[in-house]
C-alpha positions as CSV (number, residue, x, y, z in Angstrom):
1,M,-5.4,-14.8,-3.2
2,R,-1.4,-15.1,-4.0
3,D,-1.6,-13.7,-7.3
4,R,-3.7,-10.9,-5.7
5,S,-1.3,-10.0,-2.6
6,R,1.1,-10.4,-5.0
7,R,-0.7,-7.9,-7.6
8,L,-1.4,-5.9,-4.6
9,A,2.0,-5.8,-3.1
10,W,3.4,-2.0,-4.6
11,L,0.5,-0.4,-2.7
12,G,1.7,-2.0,0.8
13,V,5.2,-0.3,-0.1
14,L,3.8,2.8,-1.1
15,V,1.7,3.1,2.4
16,V,4.3,2.3,4.3
17,G,7.4,4.0,2.6
18,L,4.9,7.3,2.7
19,V,4.7,6.2,6.8
20,L,7.6,6.3,8.0
21,Y,8.7,9.4,5.2
22,F,6.1,11.7,7.7
23,V,6.8,10.2,10.9
24,V,10.8,11.1,9.9
25,L,9.4,14.5,8.6
26,R,7.2,15.3,12.0
27,T,10.0,14.2,14.2
28,L,12.7,16.4,12.1
29,V,10.3,19.3,12.5
30,R,9.2,18.6,16.4
31,T,13.4,18.5,17.2
32,Q,15.2,20.3,14.7
33,N,17.5,17.9,15.1
34,P,19.3,17.7,11.4
35,N,20.4,14.5,11.5
36,F,17.1,13.6,10.4
37,V,17.5,15.1,7.5
38,P,19.3,12.2,5.9
39,A,16.6,9.5,6.9
40,L,14.2,12.1,4.8
41,I,16.0,12.4,1.8
42,L,16.2,8.9,2.4
43,L,13.1,7.9,2.3
44,G,11.5,10.8,-0.1
45,A,13.8,9.7,-3.3
46,T,12.9,5.6,-2.7
47,V,9.3,5.1,-1.8
48,M,7.8,6.4,-5.2
49,P,10.5,4.1,-7.1
50,L,10.1,1.4,-5.0
51,A,7.0,1.3,-4.9
52,F,6.4,1.1,-8.7
53,L,9.2,-1.7,-8.7
54,A,7.0,-3.7,-6.8
55,F,4.2,-3.3,-9.4
56,A,5.7,-3.6,-12.4
57,Q,7.5,-6.8,-10.9
58,A,4.4,-8.4,-10.1
59,R,3.0,-7.0,-13.5
60,T,5.1,-9.9,-15.9
61,G,2.9,-12.3,-14.5
62,C,5.4,-14.0,-12.3
63,W,8.0,-13.7,-9.5
64,Q,10.7,-14.5,-12.7
65,V,13.8,-12.2,-11.2
66,P,15.1,-13.0,-7.6
67,V,14.8,-10.5,-4.6
68,S,18.8,-10.7,-4.5
69,A,19.2,-9.9,-8.4
70,L,16.4,-6.7,-8.4
71,L,18.7,-5.6,-5.6
72,V,22.0,-5.7,-7.1
73,A,20.3,-3.9,-10.0
74,A,19.2,-1.1,-8.0
75,F,21.9,-1.1,-6.2
76,F,24.6,-1.2,-8.3
77,G,22.3,-0.2,-11.3
78,G,22.4,2.8,-9.5
79,V,25.9,4.3,-8.4
80,I,28.0,2.5,-11.3
81,G,25.1,4.8,-13.7
82,T,25.4,7.8,-12.0
83,V,29.4,7.7,-11.5
84,V,29.9,6.8,-15.0
85,A,27.4,9.4,-16.7
86,G,28.4,12.6,-14.5
87,T,32.0,11.5,-14.9
88,L,30.9,11.0,-18.8
89,E,29.4,14.5,-19.0
90,Y,32.0,16.3,-17.1
91,D,34.5,15.1,-19.5
92,T,32.3,15.8,-22.3
93,L,32.1,19.1,-21.3
94,R,35.0,20.5,-20.1
95,G,35.7,18.7,-24.0
96,L,32.8,20.7,-26.1
97,G,32.4,23.7,-23.6
98,A,28.4,23.1,-23.6
99,L,26.5,20.1,-23.2
100,P,23.2,19.1,-26.0
101,M,20.6,17.4,-24.0
102,V,20.2,14.8,-26.4
103,L,24.2,13.8,-25.7
104,V,23.2,13.5,-22.4
105,A,20.2,11.6,-22.5
106,L,22.8,9.4,-24.6
107,I,25.2,9.5,-22.1
108,E,22.7,8.6,-19.4
109,E,20.6,5.7,-21.4
110,S,24.2,3.8,-21.7
111,A,25.6,4.2,-18.5
112,K,21.9,2.9,-16.4
113,L,21.9,-0.2,-19.5
114,I,25.9,-1.6,-17.8
115,V,24.5,-3.1,-14.9
116,P,21.4,-4.6,-16.5
117,V,23.2,-5.9,-19.2
118,I,26.5,-7.5,-17.0
119,L,23.0,-9.2,-14.9
120,L,21.4,-10.5,-18.1
121,F,23.9,-11.7,-20.2
122,V,26.1,-13.0,-16.4
123,V,23.9,-14.0,-13.5
124,L,20.5,-14.9,-15.6
125,A,22.0,-16.7,-18.5
126,R,23.1,-19.6,-15.7
127,H,19.8,-20.3,-15.3
128,Q,18.8,-20.5,-19.4
129,R,16.6,-17.2,-18.9
130,R,15.2,-15.9,-21.9
131,L,11.8,-13.6,-20.7
132,P,11.7,-10.6,-21.7
133,S,10.0,-9.0,-19.0
134,D,13.2,-10.4,-16.7
135,G,14.8,-7.6,-18.5
136,L,12.6,-5.4,-18.3
137,V,11.8,-5.1,-14.5
138,I,15.6,-5.6,-13.9
139,G,15.8,-2.4,-16.3
140,V,13.3,-0.8,-13.9
141,A,15.2,-1.7,-11.2
142,S,18.7,-0.7,-12.6
143,G,16.7,2.9,-13.7
144,M,14.9,2.9,-10.0
145,G,18.4,3.0,-8.4
146,F,19.5,5.8,-11.0
147,A,16.8,7.8,-10.3
148,A,16.5,7.5,-6.4
149,L,20.6,8.6,-6.0
150,E,20.0,11.7,-8.7
151,T,16.8,12.9,-6.5
152,M,18.7,12.2,-3.7
153,G,21.4,14.5,-4.9
154,Y,19.3,16.9,-6.6
155,A,17.5,17.6,-2.7
156,F,20.9,18.3,-0.7
157,T,21.6,20.1,-3.3
158,T,18.4,22.4,-2.3
159,L,18.9,22.3,1.1
160,L,22.4,24.1,0.5
161,A,20.7,26.4,-1.6
162,S,18.1,27.2,0.5
163,K,20.0,27.3,3.8
164,G,18.2,24.6,5.2
165,N,14.4,25.5,4.3
166,I,13.1,21.6,4.9
167,G,10.0,22.7,2.5
168,A,12.1,23.1,-0.5
169,V,13.8,19.4,0.1
170,E,10.1,18.4,0.4
171,E,8.4,19.9,-3.2
172,T,12.0,18.9,-5.0
173,L,11.0,15.0,-3.4
174,F,7.7,15.4,-4.4
175,I,8.2,16.7,-7.9
176,R,11.1,14.1,-8.6
177,G,9.3,11.1,-6.6
178,L,5.9,11.5,-8.3
179,T,7.9,11.3,-12.2
180,A,10.4,8.9,-11.5
181,P,8.4,6.4,-13.2
182,A,7.9,7.9,-16.2
183,G,11.1,9.1,-16.0
184,H,14.7,7.2,-15.9
185,T,12.7,3.9,-14.0
186,A,10.2,3.3,-16.9
187,W,13.2,4.4,-20.3
188,T,15.8,1.7,-18.8
189,G,12.9,-1.3,-18.3
190,L,11.9,-0.5,-21.9
191,T,15.4,-0.8,-22.7
192,A,16.4,-3.6,-21.1
193,G,13.4,-5.1,-21.8
194,A,14.6,-5.0,-25.7
195,L,17.6,-5.8,-25.2
196,W,16.4,-9.5,-23.3
197,A,14.2,-9.9,-26.5
198,F,16.7,-10.0,-29.0
199,I,19.3,-12.2,-27.0
200,A,15.9,-14.3,-27.1
201,S,15.0,-14.6,-30.3
202,P,18.8,-13.1,-32.2
203,V,17.3,-11.9,-35.5
204,F,17.8,-8.9,-37.2
205,K,14.3,-7.2,-36.4
206,R,14.7,-7.7,-32.9
207,F,17.8,-5.3,-33.2
208,L,15.5,-3.1,-35.0
209,E,13.4,-3.1,-32.0
210,F,15.9,-2.6,-29.5
211,A,17.9,0.1,-31.4
212,A,14.1,2.0,-31.9
213,T,13.6,1.6,-28.5
214,F,16.6,3.0,-27.4
215,A,16.4,5.7,-29.5
216,G,12.9,6.3,-28.1
217,A,14.1,6.3,-24.5
218,V,17.0,9.3,-25.4
219,I,14.3,11.2,-27.5
220,L,12.4,11.0,-24.6
221,H,14.9,11.7,-21.8
222,T,16.0,14.4,-24.4
223,L,12.3,16.4,-24.5
224,W,11.8,16.0,-20.2
225,D,15.3,18.0,-20.5
226,T,14.8,20.7,-22.6
227,F,10.7,21.3,-21.5
228,S,9.3,22.5,-19.0
229,G,5.9,22.7,-17.5
230,A,3.5,20.5,-16.0
231,L,1.6,20.1,-19.0
232,V,4.6,18.8,-21.2
233,F,5.7,16.2,-18.2
234,V,2.2,14.8,-17.8
235,I,2.6,14.5,-22.0
236,L,5.7,12.7,-21.8
237,G,5.0,11.0,-18.5
238,I,1.5,9.2,-20.3
239,I,3.8,8.6,-23.8
240,S,6.6,6.8,-21.2
241,L,4.1,4.8,-18.6
242,G,1.9,3.6,-21.5
243,W,4.8,2.2,-23.6
244,L,6.2,0.6,-20.5
245,F,2.5,-1.2,-20.1
246,W,2.3,-2.5,-23.4
247,A,5.8,-3.9,-22.9
248,L,4.8,-5.5,-19.5
249,H,1.3,-6.7,-21.5
250,R,3.0,-7.6,-24.9
251,Y,6.0,-9.9,-22.4
252,R,3.2,-11.1,-20.4
253,A,1.9,-12.6,-22.8
254,F,5.0,-14.0,-24.3
255,A,6.2,-15.7,-21.3
256,E,2.5,-17.2,-21.3
257,L,2.7,-18.7,-24.4
258,S,5.7,-19.9,-23.9
259,G,3.9,-21.9,-21.2
260,L,7.0,-20.3,-18.2
261,A,4.8,-18.0,-16.2
262,S,2.8,-21.6,-15.3
263,L,6.0,-23.2,-14.5
264,G,6.1,-20.4,-11.3
265,G,9.7,-19.0,-13.0
266,R,11.0,-22.1,-14.1
267,S,12.2,-22.9,-17.4
268,A,9.8,-24.7,-19.5
269,P,11.3,-28.5,-20.5
270,G,13.9,-27.8,-23.8
271,S,13.8,-24.2,-23.2
272,R,17.1,-22.6,-23.9
């Protein structure tokens, strides 16, 4: 029963978040008070990524990662990731005069890993954790924060460009919120999970898997930014989410074989 409630927690997050969003939207439309616009953008940008984070967390076998670590990954991962990526892209653009999409993808995928790497090597290392699922869900949290902040920026830009057209802002929030799990969230989750798998078993094969995963995320990111159209996004979304779900299943099986999932997140005797 407890496991079932955990697995359905994402649905509660989604429903509550959507209710709050529509309450704020209705109040904004009815009162025409612009003070509600920031709350609308905040909810619209975070509800779907946050629900997906709860979904991924519940499918790692058990609640492996502390909520505090996820909050740190989401907040600082989003802030630091967007600031570092924005600065590097700006500096590179000034140097090259044009910024290839593959370079944008490489910069952003690297920037989103900064906070997960710190958490993986510093915070979780103190608890002797070596589960790849921990890295995956922390990566999902960092990607969620990055996607949410990026969506807020796009929504604000749309608000200014449309001269206060709330309908245009809603459309931006809807499209980016719907695609967020298949974009930054999935790509960072995959790369962080592969990195933690390498740390758990530091052999050359695991390093190659991490390098291939990172390259795959960069390629998917590049294709996402290069091409447009609903069909392209659907195909890329299926590939990204399918890959992430496969990784979740694989890492959960690893946890169960290690005997850690049955211990409720405690390290197995003798594990390092």
